[in-house]
C-alpha positions as a Python dict, from the first residue, in 0.01 Angstrom:
ca = {
    (1, 'M'): (0, 0, 0),
    (2, 'S'): (160, 390, -155),
    (3, 'W'): (260, 550, 87),
    (4, 'H'): (-11, 801, -9),
    (5, 'I'): (-341, 608, -16),
    (6, 'R'): (-189, 539, 383),
    (7, 'E'): (-195, 896, 452),
    (8, 'A'): (-529, 954, 244),
    (9, 'V'): (-721, 634, 459),
    (10, 'R'): (-496, 750, 821),
    (11, 'H'): (-703, 1127, 707),
    (12, 'I'): (-1043, 984, 647),
    (13, 'A'): (-1059, 795, 1002),
    (14, 'A'): (-976, 1104, 1201),
    (15, 'G'): (-1296, 1235, 1035),
    (16, 'G'): (-1066, 1397, 778),
    (17, 'I'): (-1205, 1533, 431),
    (18, 'I'): (-1017, 1469, 191),
    (19, 'A'): (-963, 1504, -251),
    (20, 'Y'): (-929, 1202, -522),
    (21, 'P'): (-962, 1116, -881),
    (22, 'T'): (-1178, 959, -935),
    (23, 'E'): (-1293, 896, -1323),
    (24, 'T'): (-1490, 1132, -1382),
    (25, 'V'): (-1349, 1395, -1212),
    (26, 'Y'): (-1161, 1494, -903),
    (27, 'G'): (-1388, 1380, -570),
    (28, 'L'): (-1412, 1527, -253),
    (29, 'G'): (-1462, 1173, 9),
    (30, 'C'): (-1507, 1125, 370),
    (31, 'D'): (-1574, 839, 567),
    (32, 'P'): (-1998, 804, 553),
    (33, 'F'): (-2083, 712, 851),
    (34, 'N'): (-1922, 1014, 963),
    (35, 'G'): (-2188, 1248, 969),
    (36, 'D'): (-2005, 1548, 1107),
    (37, 'A'): (-1706, 1460, 847),
    (38, 'V'): (-1964, 1435, 601),
    (39, 'L'): (-2192, 1725, 729),
    (40, 'R'): (-1834, 1962, 695),
    (41, 'L'): (-1769, 1859, 351),
    (42, 'L'): (-2155, 1923, 238),
    (43, 'G'): (-2070, 2302, 385),
    (44, 'L'): (-1777, 2359, 250),
    (45, 'K'): (-1955, 2226, -116),
    (46, 'H'): (-2251, 2468, -44),
    (47, 'R'): (-2445, 2192, -77),
    (48, 'N'): (-2824, 2061, 17),
    (49, 'I'): (-2860, 1781, 275),
    (50, 'D'): (-3136, 1712, 117),
    (51, 'H'): (-2961, 1581, -240),
    (52, 'G'): (-2802, 1379, -96),
    (53, 'V'): (-2432, 1200, -202),
    (54, 'I'): (-2276, 911, -371),
    (55, 'L'): (-2061, 665, -206),
    (56, 'I'): (-1782, 454, -444),
    (57, 'A'): (-1707, 190, -427),
    (58, 'S'): (-1439, -59, -519),
    (59, 'N'): (-1686, -347, -546),
    (60, 'F'): (-2058, -368, -500),
    (61, 'T'): (-1973, -596, -126),
    (62, 'Q'): (-1881, -276, -15),
    (63, 'V'): (-2227, -135, -9),
    (64, 'E'): (-2454, -454, -30),
    (65, 'S'): (-2567, -426, 363),
    (66, 'L'): (-2708, -104, 325),
    (67, 'L'): (-2893, -199, 65),
    (68, 'L'): (-3241, -372, 24),
    (69, 'P'): (-3227, -685, -112),
    (70, 'L'): (-3236, -660, -515),
    (71, 'P'): (-3343, -858, -795),
    (72, 'L'): (-3058, -1141, -943),
    (73, 'A'): (-3136, -942, -1311),
    (74, 'A'): (-3012, -566, -1123),
    (75, 'R'): (-2801, -747, -914),
    (76, 'K'): (-2595, -918, -1319),
    (77, 'R'): (-2649, -490, -1481),
    (78, 'I'): (-2490, -340, -1143),
    (79, 'S'): (-2136, -572, -1168),
    (80, 'A'): (-2110, -598, -1517),
    (81, 'R'): (-1926, -377, -1704),
    (82, 'Q'): (-2035, -38, -1785),
    (83, 'Q'): (-1915, 173, -2085),
    (84, 'G'): (-1804, 472, -1906),
    (85, 'P'): (-1838, 565, -1507),
    (86, 'V'): (-2245, 484, -1430),
    (87, 'T'): (-2388, 545, -1094),
    (88, 'W'): (-2649, 370, -968),
    (89, 'T'): (-2939, 475, -746),
    (90, 'L'): (-3018, 178, -515),
    (91, 'P'): (-3284, 135, -231),
    (92, 'C'): (-3168, 142, 5),
    (93, 'L'): (-3233, 44, 410),
    (94, 'Q'): (-3426, 279, 606),
    (95, 'E'): (-3215, 376, 889),
    (96, 'I'): (-2936, 469, 622),
    (97, 'P'): (-2828, 847, 726),
    (98, 'V'): (-3057, 1120, 560),
    (99, 'W'): (-2664, 1266, 507),
    (100, 'L'): (-2643, 1072, 358),
    (101, 'R'): (-2911, 986, 120),
    (102, 'G'): (-3099, 1337, 116),
    (103, 'K'): (-3477, 1370, 145),
    (104, 'H'): (-3426, 1019, -68),
    (105, 'T'): (-3532, 615, -40),
    (106, 'S'): (-3244, 546, -190),
    (107, 'L'): (-2889, 496, -186),
    (108, 'A'): (-2658, 668, -496),
    (109, 'V'): (-2305, 419, -589),
    (110, 'R'): (-2069, 368, -813),
    (111, 'I'): (-1828, 125, -823),
    (112, 'T'): (-1556, 253, -949),
    (113, 'D'): (-1249, 130, -1148),
    (114, 'H'): (-1024, 367, -1194),
    (115, 'P'): (-711, 292, -967),
    (116, 'V'): (-639, 572, -730),
    (117, 'A'): (-1070, 503, -572),
    (118, 'A'): (-1038, 168, -643),
    (119, 'A'): (-741, 131, -404),
    (120, 'L'): (-883, 398, -191),
    (121, 'C'): (-1147, 151, -169),
    (122, 'E'): (-967, -133, -84),
    (123, 'H'): (-743, 31, 222),
    (124, 'W'): (-1008, 222, 371),
    (125, 'D'): (-1277, -143, 342),
    (126, 'G'): (-1510, 7, 225),
    (127, 'P'): (-1714, 300, 33),
    (128, 'L'): (-1627, 654, 66),
    (129, 'V'): (-1851, 963, 2),
    (130, 'S'): (-1766, 1089, -354),
    (131, 'T'): (-1916, 1380, -409),
    (132, 'S'): (-1774, 1626, -711),
    (133, 'A'): (-1431, 1893, -595),
    (134, 'N'): (-1684, 2184, -714),
    (135, 'L'): (-1861, 2444, -477),
    (136, 'H'): (-2216, 2342, -545),
    (137, 'G'): (-2310, 2450, -923),
    (138, 'R'): (-2014, 2507, -1043),
    (139, 'R'): (-1730, 2335, -1276),
    (140, 'P'): (-1601, 2006, -1082),
    (141, 'A'): (-1233, 2029, -1040),
    (142, 'T'): (-1046, 1808, -1272),
    (143, 'S'): (-677, 1820, -1114),
    (144, 'A'): (-493, 1917, -787),
    (145, 'L'): (-438, 2320, -839),
    (146, 'E'): (-774, 2316, -928),
    (147, 'I'): (-851, 2160, -559),
    (148, 'Y'): (-617, 2362, -453),
    (149, 'N'): (-735, 2668, -618),
    (150, 'I'): (-1076, 2635, -475),
    (151, 'F'): (-1095, 2459, -59),
    (152, 'N'): (-801, 2613, -34),
    (153, 'A'): (-671, 2470, 309),
    (154, 'A'): (-989, 2332, 431),
    (155, 'L'): (-911, 2035, 341),
    (156, 'D'): (-667, 1739, 466),
    (157, 'Y'): (-572, 1595, 254),
    (158, 'V'): (-513, 1538, -131),
    (159, 'L'): (-430, 1254, -311),
    (160, 'H'): (-358, 1323, -638),
    (161, 'G'): (-351, 1110, -963),
    (162, 'A'): (-527, 1165, -1297),
    (163, 'C'): (-857, 1204, -1335),
    (164, 'G'): (-1102, 1008, -1594),
    (165, 'T'): (-1347, 1165, -1851),
    (166, 'G'): (-1408, 1507, -1652),
    (167, 'Q'): (-1748, 1497, -1671),
    (168, 'A'): (-2024, 1352, -1432),
    (169, 'S'): (-2087, 988, -1452),
    (170, 'T'): (-2359, 916, -1590),
    (171, 'I'): (-2676, 795, -1293),
    (172, 'R'): (-2895, 509, -1381),
    (173, 'D'): (-3237, 356, -1216),
    (174, 'G'): (-3091, 28, -1002),
    (175, 'V'): (-3386, -210, -1033),
    (176, 'T'): (-3462, -100, -1394),
    (177, 'G'): (-3169, -14, -1578),
    (178, 'K'): (-3374, 287, -1652),
    (179, 'I'): (-3115, 655, -1755),
    (180, 'L'): (-3190, 904, -1467),
    (181, 'R'): (-2892, 1143, -1682),
    (182, 'Q'): (-2629, 1129, -1849),
    (183, 'P'): (-2315, 1350, -1869),
    (184, 'G'): (-2309, 1645, -2132),
}
Protein backbone atom coordinates (compact mmCIF):
# COMPACT_ATOMS: atom_id res chain seq x y z
CA MET A 1 0.00 0.00 0.00
CA SER A 2 1.42 3.36 -0.93
CA TRP A 3 2.25 5.88 1.74
CA HIS A 4 -0.25 8.31 0.20
CA ILE A 5 -3.16 5.86 0.46
CA ARG A 6 -2.23 5.09 4.09
CA GLU A 7 -2.08 8.81 4.87
CA ALA A 8 -5.50 9.42 3.26
CA VAL A 9 -7.01 6.52 5.25
CA ARG A 10 -5.46 7.90 8.46
CA HIS A 11 -7.19 11.25 7.87
CA ILE A 12 -10.52 9.56 7.07
CA ALA A 13 -10.32 7.49 10.27
CA ALA A 14 -9.67 10.69 12.26
CA GLY A 15 -12.88 12.26 10.87
CA GLY A 16 -11.16 14.23 8.15
CA ILE A 17 -12.21 15.22 4.66
CA ILE A 18 -9.99 14.33 1.74
CA ALA A 19 -9.93 15.00 -1.99
CA TYR A 20 -9.06 12.17 -4.37
CA PRO A 21 -9.19 11.40 -8.09
CA THR A 22 -12.01 9.27 -9.50
CA GLU A 23 -12.98 8.00 -12.92
CA THR A 24 -14.89 11.24 -13.48
CA VAL A 25 -13.52 14.24 -11.52
CA TYR A 26 -11.84 14.85 -8.18
CA GLY A 27 -14.09 13.77 -5.35
CA LEU A 28 -14.40 14.91 -1.77
CA GLY A 29 -14.63 12.03 0.63
CA CYS A 30 -14.92 11.04 4.23
CA ASP A 31 -16.21 8.25 6.45
CA PRO A 32 -19.89 7.95 5.46
CA PHE A 33 -20.86 6.92 9.00
CA ASN A 34 -19.25 9.93 10.67
CA GLY A 35 -22.14 12.41 10.59
CA ASP A 36 -19.97 15.33 11.71
CA ALA A 37 -17.52 14.71 8.85
CA VAL A 38 -20.29 14.40 6.23
CA LEU A 39 -22.02 17.56 7.49
CA ARG A 40 -18.70 19.44 7.45
CA LEU A 41 -18.14 18.24 3.86
CA LEU A 42 -21.63 19.41 2.82
CA GLY A 43 -20.93 22.78 4.47
CA LEU A 44 -17.67 23.18 2.52
CA LYS A 45 -19.56 22.56 -0.72
CA HIS A 46 -22.55 24.72 0.28
CA ARG A 47 -24.69 21.67 -0.53
CA ASN A 48 -28.10 21.00 1.02
CA ILE A 49 -28.39 17.79 3.03
CA ASP A 50 -31.64 16.94 1.17
CA HIS A 51 -29.67 15.98 -1.96
CA GLY A 52 -27.79 13.12 -0.34
CA VAL A 53 -24.33 12.00 -1.45
CA ILE A 54 -22.81 9.26 -3.57
CA LEU A 55 -20.97 6.40 -1.94
CA ILE A 56 -18.04 4.97 -3.85
CA ALA A 57 -16.88 1.40 -3.29
CA SER A 58 -14.37 -0.96 -4.83
CA ASN A 59 -16.92 -3.78 -4.96
CA PHE A 60 -20.62 -4.36 -4.35
CA THR A 61 -19.99 -6.25 -1.09
CA GLN A 62 -18.79 -3.00 0.53
CA VAL A 63 -22.28 -1.44 0.20
CA GLU A 64 -24.56 -4.47 0.20
CA SER A 65 -25.34 -4.32 3.95
CA LEU A 66 -26.78 -0.79 3.50
CA LEU A 67 -29.34 -1.86 0.91
CA LEU A 68 -32.64 -3.66 0.75
CA PRO A 69 -32.38 -7.05 -0.95
CA LEU A 70 -32.10 -6.64 -4.72
CA PRO A 71 -33.50 -8.89 -7.44
CA LEU A 72 -30.88 -11.09 -9.10
CA ALA A 73 -31.25 -9.20 -12.41
CA ALA A 74 -30.45 -5.91 -10.65
CA ARG A 75 -27.42 -7.41 -8.91
CA LYS A 76 -26.11 -8.71 -12.24
CA ARG A 77 -26.70 -5.33 -13.91
CA ILE A 78 -24.81 -3.48 -11.17
CA SER A 79 -21.92 -5.96 -11.20
CA ALA A 80 -21.58 -6.01 -15.01
CA ARG A 81 -18.89 -3.95 -16.72
CA GLN A 82 -20.40 -0.64 -17.84
CA GLN A 83 -19.40 1.65 -20.64
CA GLY A 84 -18.25 4.65 -18.64
CA PRO A 85 -18.83 5.37 -14.95
CA VAL A 86 -22.33 4.64 -13.61
CA THR A 87 -23.88 5.69 -10.33
CA TRP A 88 -26.78 3.47 -9.25
CA THR A 89 -29.70 4.57 -7.11
CA LEU A 90 -30.55 1.59 -4.94
CA PRO A 91 -33.29 1.10 -2.34
CA CYS A 92 -31.66 1.38 1.07
CA LEU A 93 -32.45 0.38 4.60
CA GLN A 94 -34.68 2.80 6.46
CA GLU A 95 -32.04 3.42 9.13
CA ILE A 96 -29.49 4.81 6.66
CA PRO A 97 -28.68 8.32 7.93
CA VAL A 98 -30.29 11.28 6.20
CA TRP A 99 -26.85 12.81 5.63
CA LEU A 100 -26.20 9.96 3.16
CA ARG A 101 -29.54 9.45 1.43
CA GLY A 102 -30.94 12.97 1.76
CA LYS A 103 -34.72 13.08 1.36
CA HIS A 104 -34.65 9.87 -0.70
CA THR A 105 -35.42 6.24 0.12
CA SER A 106 -32.50 5.18 -2.03
CA LEU A 107 -28.75 5.43 -1.82
CA ALA A 108 -26.50 6.53 -4.69
CA VAL A 109 -23.66 4.05 -5.18
CA ARG A 110 -20.83 3.79 -7.70
CA ILE A 111 -18.55 0.78 -7.92
CA THR A 112 -15.30 2.33 -9.04
CA ASP A 113 -12.62 0.86 -11.23
CA HIS A 114 -10.39 3.93 -10.91
CA PRO A 115 -7.11 2.55 -9.50
CA VAL A 116 -6.59 5.24 -6.84
CA ALA A 117 -10.24 5.44 -5.72
CA ALA A 118 -10.56 1.64 -5.65
CA ALA A 119 -7.32 1.27 -3.65
CA LEU A 120 -8.58 3.89 -1.21
CA CYS A 121 -11.84 1.95 -0.64
CA GLU A 122 -9.92 -1.34 -0.38
CA HIS A 123 -7.56 0.00 2.28
CA TRP A 124 -10.35 1.83 4.10
CA ASP A 125 -12.20 -1.51 3.89
CA GLY A 126 -15.53 0.01 2.98
CA PRO A 127 -17.37 2.66 1.04
CA LEU A 128 -16.50 6.35 1.13
CA VAL A 129 -18.48 9.48 0.46
CA SER A 130 -17.70 10.63 -3.06
CA THR A 131 -19.15 13.97 -4.02
CA SER A 132 -17.63 16.14 -6.71
CA ALA A 133 -14.93 18.52 -5.49
CA ASN A 134 -16.62 21.84 -6.13
CA LEU A 135 -18.85 24.43 -4.58
CA HIS A 136 -22.43 23.35 -5.22
CA GLY A 137 -23.51 24.25 -8.74
CA ARG A 138 -20.00 25.06 -9.97
CA ARG A 139 -17.67 23.09 -12.23
CA PRO A 140 -15.90 20.21 -10.43
CA ALA A 141 -12.14 20.13 -9.99
CA THR A 142 -10.13 17.83 -12.24
CA SER A 143 -6.68 18.50 -10.75
CA ALA A 144 -5.05 18.88 -7.37
CA LEU A 145 -4.23 22.51 -8.24
CA GLU A 146 -7.93 23.25 -8.73
CA ILE A 147 -8.63 21.58 -5.37
CA TYR A 148 -6.21 23.93 -3.63
CA ASN A 149 -7.70 26.94 -5.45
CA ILE A 150 -11.26 26.05 -4.44
CA PHE A 151 -10.79 24.76 -0.90
CA ASN A 152 -7.38 26.17 0.10
CA ALA A 153 -6.61 24.70 3.54
CA ALA A 154 -10.16 23.54 4.37
CA LEU A 155 -9.41 19.90 3.47
CA ASP A 156 -7.40 17.53 5.63
CA TYR A 157 -5.61 15.75 2.80
CA VAL A 158 -5.36 15.78 -1.01
CA LEU A 159 -4.53 12.46 -2.67
CA HIS A 160 -2.94 13.31 -6.02
CA GLY A 161 -3.68 11.38 -9.20
CA ALA A 162 -5.19 11.58 -12.66
CA CYS A 163 -8.96 11.79 -13.11
CA GLY A 164 -10.91 10.06 -15.84
CA THR A 165 -13.47 11.69 -18.13
CA GLY A 166 -13.96 15.03 -16.38
CA GLN A 167 -17.73 14.57 -16.71
CA ALA A 168 -20.29 13.41 -14.18
CA SER A 169 -21.26 9.75 -14.17
CA THR A 170 -24.44 8.43 -15.71
CA ILE A 171 -27.06 7.89 -13.01
CA ARG A 172 -29.29 4.83 -13.37
CA ASP A 173 -32.06 3.28 -11.33
CA GLY A 174 -30.50 0.06 -10.05
CA VAL A 175 -33.74 -1.90 -10.00
CA THR A 176 -35.13 -0.93 -13.43
CA GLY A 177 -31.92 0.03 -15.22
CA LYS A 178 -33.59 3.26 -16.40
CA ILE A 179 -31.22 6.18 -17.09
CA LEU A 180 -32.00 9.08 -14.73
CA ARG A 181 -29.17 11.41 -15.85
CA GLN A 182 -26.53 11.27 -18.56
CA PRO A 183 -23.34 13.33 -18.56
CA GLY A 184 -23.16 16.38 -20.72
